[in-house]
Residue, then its C-alpha position, 0 to 999 in steps of 0.5 A: m832064339t831062332d826058329y830052327a834051334d835044335r833042328e838037324p843041320f840039313e832039315l828043310v825049312q820053308p822061308i816066308i818073309l813078312l813085310v813089316d812096314r815101319e810107317e804103316p804096318a798091316g794089321a796082325d790078322h792080315g799079316i797072318a793070312a798073307v804068310a799062310l797064303a804065301s806058304v801054299q802058293a809057293f807050293m802051288r806055283d812049283p809042286e814038282n820041285p823035289a824039295w817039297p816031298v822031302w820037306a812035307a815028310g818031315a815037320f812042315a818046318k817054316s821060318v817066318r822072318r820079317a823085313d822092312a820095305k827096303m829089305f823086302a824089296k831086296v829079298l824079292a829081287a834076290h829070289p825070283e822064285h818067290v811067290l808074293s801074296q797080299v791080303g789087304g795091306a799085308s804082303a808076304a813072300g813064300l819060297p821053296p824049302m831049303p836047309a835051315q843051316e844053309l839059308p842065304k845070308l840075305l835071309a839069315k840076317l832077317q829077324v825071326s823072334g818078336t814079330q808083332l803087328p798091331e791088331g788092325d781091322p778084322l778080315p771079312d768072312a770067307p769060305l776058308r777060315i783059319m782058326l787060331n788058339a788066342s789063349l796061347k797069346m802067340s806073337t804075330g810071327k808065331s801065329a803066322a807060322q801056325a796058320a801056314h801049317a794049318l792051311f798047308a795041311w788042309l791043302i794036301e788033304a783036301g780034294q782037288g775040287s775043293v782046292d780048285a774052287w778056292a783058287d778059282a775064287g781068288f784064294p779067299l781067306t780069313v783068320r779068326q782068333l778064338d778063346l780056348t772054349a770056342f777053339v776046342a768046340g770048333q775042332r769038331s768042324a775042322s776040315g783038316p788036321v788040328i795043328q800041334d806045335a813042337g814047342r821049339t819057340e814061345i809055347e809048350p810042346g803039344s799045344t794045339t794052335a790052329y785048324v782050317v774050317a772050309v766051306l767049299p765044294r768037295s771033289 
């Protein structure tokens, strides 16, 4: 099942490519954080790209695809507009939005479903935290897409002072996997929207998946 099943033919999606090294794969939370960071840094690099407002007016659709080291290098070379984001040992490349049904062949042949990284070490605490609903038992790829949704939603609603403070600090970011009780309780402290999934893959429509808690100066 693809992540753009049932989409309109020209609905825009943001491709994000996650490096899944066959010999030394990164930990899951590192990969999730790298994907989320790649999503927002691609926007911050070129916010004047006319595709962004059209995409943001829709469902913030993302296509998180995996590539081994060889294919990842090919993607970087073929798409110089990419932004490379790294968190610990994880790397992800973010691209601007493009029509889901017109992805370049190199991207279209990369796998979407079933992306799973090993648990790995937890990320250190940071002033910007992405909280994930672990009770949904999402794959690494699905969790990464939801984390990217939450981070992007925070970015566009946060004051410029908060975004600048985060960027000036080097984009510190962590991921927390919460059981249902803690996830629901923590929503009261959310710094942006609580993400509800459309239910196209893995989980039921309307499932609450992620939100951001940011402890940053306000504008």
